KEKE-3310 file (N, C-alpha, C; in steps of 0.2 Angstrom, whole numbers, plus 5000, padded with zeros to 4 digits):
npx = (5497:5491:5480:5465:5452:5435:5423:5407:5393:5385:5396:5397:5405:5413:5421:5425:5429:5441:5459:5465:5452:5449:5458:5454:5441:5442:5449:5439:5428:5434:5436:5423:5414:5399:5396:5394:5395:5396:5393:5395:5393:5388:5390:5403:5411:5426:5428:5437:5435:5430:5413:5401:5389:5383:5378:5370:5375:5381:5392:5389:5376:5363:5351:5354:5364:5357:5349:5359:5364:5355:5353:5367:5381:5393:5403:5415:5425:5432:5433:5442:5452:5466:5469:5461:5446:5434:5420:5423:5431:5443:5437:5424:5424:5432:5428:5414:5408:5412:5405:5392:5392:5394:5382:5372:5376:5372:5359:5354:5358:5370:5384:5398:5413:5425:5438:5447:5461:5475:5492:5501:5490:5484:5479:5486:5493:5502:5497:5481:5475:5479:5474:5460:5459:5462:5451:5440:5443:5441:5428:5424:5429:5420:5408:5402:5401:5407:5422:5437:5452:5463:5479:5488:5505:5513:5506:5510:5508:5499:5492:5494:5496:5508:5521:5520:5519:5531:5540:5536:5541:5554:5558:5555:5559:5573:5582:5581:5569:5569:5561:5567:5578:5575:5576:5567:5559:5549:5538:5534:5521:5515:5500:5493:5496:5490:5477:5476:5476:5463:5454:5457:5454:5440:5436:5442:5439:5447:5452:5443:5439:5452:5467:5477:5494:5500:5514:5527:5541:5552:5561:5562:5570:5563:5572:5580:5571:5569:5582:5582:5572:5578:5590:5584:5579:5590:5596:5606:5603:5606:5601:5591:5590:5576:5573:5561:5554:5555:5547:5535:5526:5523:5516:5505:5499:5496:5487:5476:5473:5473:5463:5467:5480:5498:5505:5502:5501:5498:5503:5516:5519:5517:5527:5538:5540:5543:5536:5533:5532:5529:5529:5525:5513:5505:5512:5510:5497:5492:5494:5505:5513:5523:5530:5544:5548:5558:5558:5545:5546:5556:5548:5538:5544:5550:5540:5531:5531:5531:5537:5550:5567:5577:5590:5606:5610)
npy = (5370:5378:5371:5378:5384:5382:5394:5396:5400:5411:5420:5437:5444:5458:5464:5452:5448:5453:5453:5449:5445:5434:5424:5423:5418:5405:5399:5400:5393:5381:5376:5374:5385:5394:5405:5422:5432:5450:5458:5470:5468:5453:5444:5447:5441:5432:5417:5407:5407:5397:5390:5400:5409:5422:5439:5453:5469:5484:5494:5507:5507:5507:5499:5487:5482:5480:5469:5460:5457:5449:5435:5434:5431:5437:5450:5453:5465:5471:5480:5492:5504:5508:5518:5532:5534:5541:5545:5536:5539:5541:5545:5542:5528:5522:5529:5533:5522:5512:5517:5515:5501:5498:5504:5496:5484:5486:5488:5476:5468:5462:5458:5455:5461:5461:5471:5478:5488:5499:5498:5512:5520:5535:5550:5562:5559:5561:5556:5555:5543:5536:5544:5543:5530:5529:5537:5529:5518:5525:5526:5513:5510:5518:5512:5503:5489:5472:5473:5469:5476:5476:5480:5479:5479:5480:5467:5451:5438:5424:5432:5445:5463:5469:5461:5454:5465:5471:5460:5459:5472:5472:5461:5466:5480:5489:5496:5496:5504:5514:5523:5537:5534:5521:5516:5517:5508:5493:5480:5466:5455:5439:5434:5423:5423:5434:5431:5420:5427:5434:5423:5416:5425:5427:5416:5419:5427:5435:5444:5454:5471:5475:5481:5476:5478:5472:5463:5456:5444:5451:5466:5476:5486:5495:5495:5484:5474:5474:5471:5458:5452:5453:5446:5433:5431:5430:5440:5454:5468:5485:5497:5511:5526:5537:5554:5559:5571:5573:5563:5565:5575:5568:5557:5564:5568:5556:5550:5558:5556:5542:5527:5517:5521:5517:5523:5534:5551:5550:5537:5539:5548:5539:5531:5537:5535:5525:5509:5499:5488:5483:5466:5459:5458:5452:5440:5434:5431:5425:5410:5408:5406:5414:5416:5421:5434:5431:5417:5415:5421:5412:5401:5406:5410:5398:5389:5394:5394:5405:5414:5409:5409:5420:5420:5426:5443)
npz = (5576:5591:5603:5607:5618:5614:5610:5616:5608:5596:5585:5579:5566:5560:5546:5541:5528:5526:5527:5541:5545:5537:5541:5554:5552:5547:5558:5569:5563:5561:5574:5578:5581:5580:5567:5560:5547:5543:5529:5516:5503:5500:5489:5486:5495:5498:5489:5493:5507:5521:5523:5530:5539:5530:5531:5523:5525:5534:5543:5545:5543:5553:5554:5547:5555:5567:5563:5560:5573:5579:5590:5592:5603:5605:5598:5586:5581:5567:5557:5547:5539:5530:5521:5515:5506:5494:5502:5512:5524:5537:5550:5548:5546:5556:5568:5568:5563:5573:5584:5580:5579:5593:5598:5593:5598:5612:5611:5606:5617:5617:5625:5625:5617:5605:5600:5586:5586:5583:5585:5591:5592:5598:5607:5603:5591:5576:5564:5556:5555:5567:5577:5575:5577:5591:5595:5593:5601:5614:5613:5614:5627:5634:5633:5641:5638:5639:5635:5625:5619:5605:5599:5586:5579:5563:5553:5547:5535:5526:5512:5516:5514:5517:5517:5505:5496:5497:5493:5479:5475:5478:5469:5456:5454:5447:5455:5473:5481:5496:5508:5517:5530:5534:5546:5557:5569:5567:5573:5568:5567:5566:5557:5562:5575:5580:5577:5586:5598:5598:5597:5609:5618:5618:5626:5638:5653:5660:5651:5649:5648:5646:5637:5624:5618:5603:5596:5587:5590:5588:5584:5570:5557:5543:5532:5536:5534:5521:5516:5521:5513:5501:5502:5504:5492:5484:5478:5472:5471:5472:5485:5486:5494:5497:5501:5513:5511:5498:5493:5498:5491:5479:5484:5489:5477:5471:5480:5477:5464:5461:5463:5472:5479:5479:5490:5503:5510:5524:5527:5525:5535:5546:5544:5549:5562:5577:5579:5590:5605:5622:5627:5638:5645:5635:5634:5646:5646:5634:5624:5612:5595:5591:5578:5568:5557:5547:5547:5542:5529:5523:5522:5514:5501:5497:5495:5486:5469:5460:5467:5469:5472:5462:5450:5455:5453)
capx = (5493:5490:5473:5462:5445:5430:5418:5400:5388:5387:5400:5396:5412:5413:5427:5427:5432:5448:5465:5464:5446:5449:5461:5450:5435:5445:5450:5433:5424:5438:5434:5416:5411:5395:5399:5390:5399:5393:5397:5392:5392:5389:5393:5410:5415:5430:5426:5441:5434:5425:5406:5399:5383:5384:5372:5371:5375:5386:5393:5386:5369:5361:5346:5357:5367:5352:5347:5365:5366:5351:5356:5374:5383:5399:5405:5422:5424:5438:5433:5446:5455:5473:5469:5454:5443:5429:5414:5425:5436:5445:5433:5417:5424:5434:5424:5406:5407:5413:5400:5386:5392:5393:5375:5369:5377:5369:5352:5353:5360:5376:5389:5405:5415:5433:5439:5454:5463:5481:5498:5502:5484:5484:5475:5490:5496:5503:5493:5474:5474:5480:5470:5454:5459:5461:5444:5436:5445:5438:5421:5423:5430:5415:5402:5398:5402:5413:5427:5444:5455:5470:5483:5494:5509:5512:5504:5512:5505:5496:5487:5495:5499:5515:5526:5519:5520:5538:5543:5535:5545:5561:5559:5554:5563:5580:5585:5576:5568:5568:5560:5570:5584:5573:5578:5562:5557:5543:5538:5530:5518:5511:5493:5490:5497:5485:5470:5476:5474:5456:5451:5458:5451:5433:5435:5446:5436:5452:5454:5438:5441:5459:5469:5484:5498:5503:5520:5531:5546:5558:5560:5566:5569:5561:5578:5582:5566:5570:5588:5581:5569:5583:5594:5580:5578:5597:5597:5611:5602:5607:5596:5592:5586:5573:5571:5553:5552:5555:5542:5528:5522:5521:5511:5499:5496:5494:5481:5471:5472:5472:5458:5471:5487:5503:5508:5499:5504:5497:5508:5523:5519:5518:5534:5543:5540:5544:5529:5535:5528:5531:5525:5525:5506:5502:5515:5507:5489:5490:5498:5506:5518:5529:5534:5548:5547:5562:5555:5539:5549:5559:5542:5534:5548:5552:5534:5528:5536:5531:5542:5556:5573:5579:5597:5610:5611)
capy = (5375:5377:5369:5383:5382:5384:5399:5394:5405:5413:5426:5441:5446:5463:5464:5445:5446:5456:5449:5446:5442:5428:5419:5422:5414:5398:5396:5399:5388:5374:5373:5373:5391:5397:5412:5426:5438:5455:5460:5475:5464:5446:5440:5448:5437:5428:5410:5403:5407:5392:5392:5403:5413:5429:5443:5459:5475:5489:5496:5513:5506:5504:5494:5481:5480:5477:5462:5455:5456:5444:5429:5434:5431:5441:5453:5454:5471:5471:5484:5497:5506:5511:5524:5535:5534:5545:5542:5531:5542:5538:5546:5539:5521:5520:5532:5533:5515:5509:5519:5512:5494:5498:5506:5490:5479:5488:5487:5469:5464:5458:5461:5454:5464:5461:5477:5479:5495:5498:5500:5519:5524:5539:5556:5567:5556:5565:5553:5555:5536:5534:5548:5540:5523:5531:5539:5523:5515:5529:5525:5506:5510:5521:5508:5498:5482:5468:5474:5468:5479:5473:5485:5476:5482:5477:5460:5447:5431:5423:5436:5452:5468:5471:5457:5453:5471:5472:5455:5462:5478:5469:5457:5470:5486:5488:5498:5495:5511:5514:5530:5539:5530:5515:5514:5517:5501:5489:5474:5462:5449:5434:5434:5417:5424:5439:5427:5417:5432:5435:5417:5414:5431:5425:5412:5421:5432:5440:5449:5459:5477:5475:5482:5473:5479:5466:5464:5450:5443:5455:5473:5477:5492:5494:5493:5477:5469:5474:5467:5451:5449:5453:5440:5427:5430:5429:5446:5459:5474:5491:5500:5518:5530:5543:5558:5559:5578:5572:5558:5567:5578:5563:5553:5568:5568:5549:5549:5561:5554:5535:5524:5513:5523:5513:5527:5540:5555:5547:5531:5542:5551:5534:5528:5541:5534:5518:5505:5494:5488:5478:5460:5455:5457:5447:5433:5432:5430:5421:5405:5410:5403:5419:5415:5426:5436:5428:5410:5415:5422:5406:5396:5409:5410:5391:5386:5397:5394:5411:5418:5406:5413:5422:5420:5432:5448)
capz = (5579:5598:5604:5610:5620:5609:5613:5616:5606:5590:5585:5573:5564:5555:5542:5540:5522:5525:5528:5547:5546:5533:5545:5560:5550:5547:5565:5572:5560:5562:5581:5579:5584:5575:5565:5556:5544:5541:5523:5512:5497:5501:5484:5485:5500:5494:5488:5497:5514:5523:5523:5536:5538:5528:5530:5520:5530:5534:5550:5545:5542:5559:5553:5545:5561:5572:5561:5561:5580:5582:5592:5593:5609:5605:5592:5584:5576:5564:5551:5547:5533:5530:5517:5514:5499:5494:5506:5517:5528:5544:5555:5547:5547:5563:5574:5567:5562:5579:5588:5577:5582:5600:5600:5591:5603:5618:5610:5605:5623:5616:5630:5623:5611:5604:5595:5583:5585:5580:5589:5590:5593:5604:5605:5600:5586:5570:5559:5558:5556:5574:5581:5574:5580:5598:5597:5593:5608:5619:5613:5616:5634:5638:5630:5646:5636:5641:5629:5625:5613:5603:5595:5583:5574:5556:5553:5541:5534:5519:5509:5518:5509:5519:5514:5498:5492:5497:5489:5472:5474:5478:5463:5450:5454:5446:5461:5478:5484:5503:5510:5523:5532:5535:5553:5561:5571:5567:5577:5564:5571:5562:5558:5566:5582:5581:5577:5593:5604:5597:5599:5616:5622:5618:5632:5644:5656:5663:5646:5649:5651:5645:5630:5623:5612:5600:5591:5586:5595:5586:5581:5564:5553:5536:5528:5538:5531:5513:5515:5522:5507:5495:5503:5503:5484:5482:5473:5474:5469:5477:5489:5485:5499:5495:5507:5514:5508:5490:5491:5500:5485:5475:5488:5489:5470:5470:5484:5474:5457:5460:5468:5477:5478:5483:5495:5505:5515:5531:5528:5525:5542:5551:5543:5552:5570:5578:5580:5594:5611:5627:5626:5644:5646:5630:5635:5652:5645:5629:5621:5605:5592:5590:5572:5566:5550:5543:5546:5537:5522:5521:5520:5508:5495:5495:5494:5480:5463:5457:5471:5470:5472:5456:5449:5457:5448)
cpx = (5491:5482:5470:5454:5440:5425:5411:5396:5390:5391:5398:5403:5411:5420:5430:5430:5439:5453:5465:5458:5446:5452:5457:5444:5437:5446:5444:5429:5428:5436:5427:5412:5406:5397:5395:5395:5395:5397:5392:5389:5393:5392:5400:5414:5419:5428:5430:5440:5429:5418:5405:5393:5385:5378:5374:5370:5381:5386:5390:5379:5366:5355:5349:5361:5363:5350:5353:5366:5361:5354:5363:5376:5389:5400:5412:5422:5431:5439:5438:5449:5462:5474:5462:5452:5437:5423:5416:5431:5438:5440:5426:5418:5426:5430:5417:5404:5407:5407:5393:5386:5391:5385:5371:5370:5373:5361:5350:5355:5366:5382:5396:5407:5423:5434:5446:5456:5470:5487:5500:5496:5485:5481:5480:5495:5497:5498:5486:5472:5474:5476:5463:5453:5458:5454:5439:5437:5441:5431:5419:5424:5424:5408:5398:5398:5408:5418:5434:5447:5462:5473:5489:5498:5508:5511:5506:5509:5502:5491:5488:5497:5506:5520:5526:5520:5528:5542:5542:5540:5552:5563:5559:5558:5570:5584:5579:5575:5566:5567:5563:5576:5582:5575:5573:5560:5550:5543:5533:5527:5514:5504:5490:5491:5491:5478:5470:5473:5466:5452:5451:5454:5443:5431:5438:5443:5441:5454:5449:5440:5449:5461:5476:5487:5501:5508:5523:5537:5553:5556:5565:5564:5566:5567:5581:5578:5567:5576:5586:5577:5574:5587:5590:5579:5584:5598:5603:5610:5603:5601:5597:5587:5583:5571:5563:5551:5551:5549:5535:5524:5519:5516:5505:5496:5493:5487:5475:5469:5470:5467:5462:5478:5492:5506:5504:5503:5504:5502:5515:5524:5521:5525:5540:5544:5540:5537:5531:5531:5531:5526:5523:5517:5503:5505:5512:5500:5488:5496:5499:5512:5524:5533:5537:5547:5551:5560:5549:5542:5552:5553:5539:5538:5551:5546:5530:5532:5536:5536:5548:5562:5575:5587:5600:5611:5617)
cpy = (5374:5376:5375:5381:5385:5389:5396:5400:5408:5420:5430:5444:5452:5463:5457:5443:5449:5451:5445:5442:5435:5422:5418:5417:5407:5395:5395:5393:5381:5371:5373:5379:5393:5404:5415:5431:5443:5458:5465:5472:5457:5442:5441:5445:5432:5420:5405:5402:5401:5394:5395:5407:5420:5433:5450:5465:5479:5492:5503:5513:5503:5499:5487:5478:5477:5470:5457:5453:5451:5438:5428:5434:5435:5444:5454:5459:5472:5477:5490:5498:5509:5517:5526:5535:5539:5542:5537:5534:5539:5539:5542:5531:5519:5523:5531:5525:5511:5511:5516:5504:5494:5499:5499:5484:5480:5486:5480:5465:5460:5461:5461:5457:5464:5467:5477:5486:5494:5501:5507:5523:5528:5546:5562:5564:5561:5563:5553:5547:5534:5538:5545:5533:5524:5533:5533:5519:5518:5527:5518:5506:5513:5517:5505:5491:5479:5468:5471:5472:5477:5479:5482:5480:5479:5470:5457:5441:5430:5428:5444:5456:5470:5467:5456:5459:5472:5467:5457:5467:5476:5465:5461:5476:5485:5491:5498:5501:5510:5522:5532:5534:5523:5512:5514:5510:5499:5483:5469:5456:5445:5434:5429:5419:5430:5436:5423:5421:5433:5429:5415:5419:5429:5421:5414:5428:5437:5445:5455:5465:5479:5477:5479:5476:5473:5467:5457:5449:5447:5461:5474:5483:5490:5492:5486:5472:5469:5470:5460:5448:5448:5447:5433:5426:5429:5434:5450:5466:5480:5494:5508:5522:5536:5547:5559:5566:5577:5568:5561:5571:5573:5559:5557:5568:5561:5548:5553:5559:5546:5532:5520:5515:5518:5516:5533:5545:5553:5541:5534:5545:5545:5530:5531:5540:5527:5515:5499:5494:5483:5472:5457:5454:5451:5440:5430:5429:5425:5416:5407:5407:5407:5417:5422:5428:5432:5421:5410:5417:5416:5402:5399:5408:5403:5387:5388:5398:5401:5416:5415:5410:5414:5421:5426:5437:5452)
cpz = (5586:5599:5609:5612:5615:5613:5611:5614:5600:5590:5579:5572:5559:5552:5541:5533:5521:5527:5535:5548:5543:5537:5551:5558:5550:5553:5569:5570:5561:5569:5583:5581:5578:5573:5560:5553:5541:5534:5519:5506:5498:5495:5483:5490:5497:5494:5492:5504:5515:5523:5530:5534:5536:5527:5527:5525:5530:5541:5551:5543:5548:5559:5551:5551:5566:5570:5561:5568:5583:5584:5593:5601:5610:5598:5591:5579:5573:5558:5552:5540:5534:5526:5515:5507:5500:5497:5511:5520:5534:5549:5554:5548:5554:5569:5573:5567:5569:5584:5586:5580:5589:5602:5598:5596:5610:5617:5609:5612:5622:5620:5628:5617:5611:5598:5593:5582:5581:5585:5586:5590:5599:5602:5602:5595:5580:5565:5561:5559:5563:5578:5581:5577:5588:5600:5597:5599:5613:5619:5616:5624:5638:5636:5636:5644:5639:5635:5630:5618:5612:5598:5592:5579:5567:5556:5546:5541:5527:5517:5512:5513:5510:5515:5507:5493:5491:5493:5481:5471:5473:5471:5457:5449:5452:5452:5467:5482:5492:5505:5516:5524:5533:5541:5558:5563:5570:5571:5573:5567:5566:5563:5562:5573:5584:5582:5584:5598:5604:5600:5606:5621:5623:5624:5638:5647:5659:5658:5646:5652:5650:5638:5630:5617:5609:5595:5591:5591:5593:5583:5575:5560:5546:5532:5530:5535:5524:5512:5516:5516:5502:5496:5502:5496:5481:5476:5476:5472:5474:5479:5488:5490:5496:5501:5507:5511:5501:5488:5493:5495:5481:5478:5488:5482:5469:5473:5481:5467:5456:5465:5473:5476:5482:5489:5497:5510:5522:5532:5528:5533:5547:5550:5547:5560:5571:5580:5584:5601:5616:5627:5632:5646:5642:5632:5641:5651:5640:5627:5614:5602:5591:5584:5570:5559:5545:5542:5541:5530:5519:5518:5514:5501:5493:5493:5488:5474:5460:5461:5472:5469:5464:5456:5452:5452:5450)
residu = (MET:LEU:GLN:GLN:PRO:CYS:PHE:GLU:GLY:LYS:VAL:LEU:LEU:THR:GLY:GLY:ALA:GLY:PHE:VAL:GLY:GLY:HIS:LEU:VAL:ARG:ARG:LEU:LEU:ALA:GLN:GLY:THR:PRO:LEU:ARG:LEU:LEU:ALA:ARG:ARG:PRO:ALA:LYS:VAL:PRO:GLN:HIS:LEU:PRO:ALA:ALA:GLU:VAL:VAL:GLN:GLY:ASP:ILE:ASN:ASP:PRO:ARG:SER:LEU:ALA:ALA:ALA:MET:GLU:GLY:ALA:ALA:ALA:VAL:VAL:HIS:LEU:VAL:GLY:ILE:ILE:ARG:GLU:ARG:ARG:GLY:ALA:GLY:PHE:HIS:LYS:VAL:HIS:VAL:GLN:GLY:THR:GLU:ASN:VAL:LEU:ARG:ALA:CYS:ARG:ARG:ALA:GLY:VAL:ALA:ARG:LEU:LEU:HIS:MET:SER:ALA:LEU:GLY:ALA:ARG:PRO:ASP:ALA:ARG:ALA:CYS:TYR:HIS:ARG:THR:LYS:TRP:ALA:ALA:GLU:GLU:ALA:VAL:ARG:ALA:SER:GLY:LEU:ASP:TYR:THR:ILE:PHE:ARG:PRO:SER:VAL:ILE:PHE:GLY:SER:GLY:ASP:GLU:PHE:VAL:ASN:ARG:LEU:VAL:ARG:LEU:VAL:ARG:ARG:ALA:PRO:LEU:ILE:PRO:VAL:ILE:GLY:ASP:GLY:LEU:ARG:LEU:LEU:GLN:PRO:ILE:TRP:VAL:GLU:ASP:VAL:VAL:SER:CYS:PHE:VAL:GLN:SER:LEU:SER:LYS:ARG:GLU:THR:ILE:GLY:GLU:SER:TYR:ASP:LEU:GLY:GLY:PRO:GLU:THR:LEU:GLY:LEU:LEU:GLU:ILE:VAL:GLU:MET:ILE:ARG:ASP:GLN:LEU:HIS:LEU:SER:LYS:PRO:ILE:LEU:HIS:PHE:PRO:VAL:TRP:LEU:VAL:ARG:PRO:GLN:ALA:TRP:VAL:MET:GLN:ARG:LEU:LEU:PRO:ASN:PRO:PRO:LEU:THR:THR:GLU:GLN:LEU:THR:MET:LEU:GLN:GLU:ASP:ASN:VAL:CYS:ASP:LEU:ARG:SER:VAL:GLU:ASP:THR:PHE:GLN:LEU:THR:TRP:LYS:ARG:LEU:GLU:THR:TYR:LEU:GLU:GLU:LEU:LEU:SER:ALA:ASP:PRO:ALA:ARG:ALA:PRO:SER:PRO:VAL:ARG)
# end
């Protein structure tokens, strides 16, 4: 791992128990950065995370946010959702939650803010997910804080939902389902590269007031990724394409009946557009590893006995 400068001052992290948050916690603590995690249920913070100060609170509870901000020199705001649940919609979490964090920062005198958005965030997006991510960005830009915004494409790495879910699907399904033609492009980025951007940004004043699109070193279609996983598992299962119009009603039903649906109509909408970016500003600003998805898959499937290659079928 690249050696990175240590930020001097306590960092408050929202979303620290999530996928990216867990990796960021480890990196910051390893380099000696004092860290405080805001958690709705502190007892639920994963036991595998290194020891850090954990405080109870919620981004939609201003009183708890105010208490969590005490003594902080910077805030890293990672909280976000990929699917809506009762009482936790995109607008409430992405927009209202971010506005609450910004308000608490100003009241506590915390000037530095790193904000996690998403590649594809824009005001005229078809997906509500992207529109609310953009609205949150607009609030950050108007906040008067020393902000930096990151917009990652699909993130892969230890504990991710993207690669691990696809691996399970490819292994278990008799026929591998792909929605649509699978040709819309993604730019998967390794979680440790995302973390490196956040860590380095804390100590790089030139990143203040900037927004960075984050993607990996290659663009891949979903079909290409599925084929890559199938090849790594030494399987020869056929791939079956399902048209979006056929899957959408099923996704609509699942998201209304299941607490954690495997697919939503919002995700279907986002699957129908490319999610790629220009890396020049990121390459000019940050030192990154640029791990390729294929390299990660080789490491994952050779190191985990439960996912060791199966016999060819």
